[in-house]
C-alpha positions in Angstrom: 14.6 85.0 60.0 17.0 87.1 62.0 15.1 88.6 65.5 13.8 92.0 65.4 17.3 94.0 66.2 15.7 95.0 69.7 14.2 92.2 70.9 17.2 90.4 73.1 17.5 94.2 74.8 14.1 94.5 76.0 14.1 90.7 76.7 16.1 91.6 79.1 14.5 94.7 80.6 10.8 92.4 80.8 13.5 89.7 82.9 15.8 91.4 85.3 12.9 92.4 87.8 13.5 88.0 88.4 16.9 87.8 88.4 17.6 86.8 84.7 19.9 87.6 83.3 20.8 87.0 78.9 22.8 84.1 78.3 23.0 83.4 74.5 20.7 83.8 71.6 21.8 81.2 68.8 19.6 80.0 65.6 20.6 76.1 65.1 20.1 73.8 62.3 16.5 74.5 61.5 15.9 77.8 62.4 15.1 78.3 65.0 16.1 81.0 67.0 17.5 79.0 70.7 17.0 81.8 73.2 18.3 81.6 77.0 18.2 83.5 80.0 19.9 82.6 83.2 19.2 83.2 87.2 21.1 82.6 90.0 20.1 79.9 91.3 20.6 79.9 95.6 19.5 84.1 95.2 15.9 82.8 92.7 14.9 80.6 95.9 15.6 83.0 98.3 13.2 85.7 96.5 10.7 82.7 95.2 11.3 80.1 98.1 6.9 79.4 97.3 7.7 78.0 93.8 9.4 74.6 94.6 11.8 74.9 91.3 14.6 74.0 94.4 12.8 70.9 95.0 12.5 70.1 91.3 16.4 68.8 91.1 16.0 67.0 94.2 20.3 65.5 95.9 21.5 67.5 92.8 20.3 71.4 93.6 21.8 73.9 93.3 22.2 73.4 89.4 24.6 75.6 88.0 22.0 78.0 86.5 18.7 78.4 86.1 17.2 79.2 82.8 14.5 80.4 80.7 14.7 79.4 77.2 12.2 80.9 74.7 12.0 79.4 71.1 11.3 81.3 68.4 10.6 79.9 64.4 10.0 82.2 61.6 8.4 84.6 63.3 6.9 82.6 66.3 7.8 81.7 69.7 7.4 78.6 70.0 8.6 77.4 73.2 9.4 79.4 76.7 10.1 77.2 79.5 11.8 78.4 82.8 12.9 75.2 84.5 8.9 74.1 86.0 6.7 76.6 84.3 5.7 76.3 80.8 5.3 79.4 80.8 3.3 79.3 76.9 1.0 76.1 78.5 0.6 78.6 81.3 -0.7 81.5 79.6 -3.2 79.1 77.1 -4.6 77.4 80.6 -4.9 81.0 81.5 -5.8 83.9 79.9 -6.1 83.3 75.9 -5.0 87.3 75.6 -1.7 86.7 76.9 -1.5 83.7 75.7 -1.6 85.3 71.9 0.7 87.7 73.0 3.4 85.7 73.9 3.2 83.4 70.6 3.8 86.2 68.1 6.9 88.4 67.1 4.5 90.7 65.4 5.4 92.8 67.9 8.5 92.8 69.8 7.9 95.1 72.3 4.4 93.2 72.9 6.0 90.2 73.2 8.7 91.2 76.0 7.0 92.5 77.9 3.7 89.6 77.7 6.2 87.7 78.9 7.1 89.9 82.4 3.2 89.9 82.9 3.2 85.9 82.7 6.1 85.5 84.5 5.2 88.0 87.5 1.5 86.0 87.3 3.5 82.4 87.9 5.9 83.7 90.0 3.8 86.4 92.8 0.9 84.2 92.6 -0.5 86.9 95.1 0.3 90.1 93.2 -2.6 90.3 91.6 -2.6 93.3 89.5 -2.6 90.7 86.8 -5.6 89.9 86.9 -7.6 91.7 84.3 -6.0 89.8 82.0 -7.9 86.8 81.3 
């Protein structure tokens, strides 16, 4: 299965406000798309110091890059992870509607928007704009 034509651009637009830039998209041997975005660690931690991502690295901080990974299999998004956050698991516990939007590429624009909303809720916990997601 091919990724929707504009999906990577949609993701790039949604993830740019978090300092995440497109790195790669690879179709692996098991026909799973592995998509990766990266952020510069020091800049990210300066913007989001409460995340404790730097503490998770201990003495090996800073890494070369912070990585957001998306895995897509047969039109289903089977993984969305950003460093210490399992975004799909978080969404399942916070908002079933948001989790459903994150897990499918039936509407790539909506899925990318849902990812932006999920990251905003995770990374900006005091931003209550996203309270309506549950």
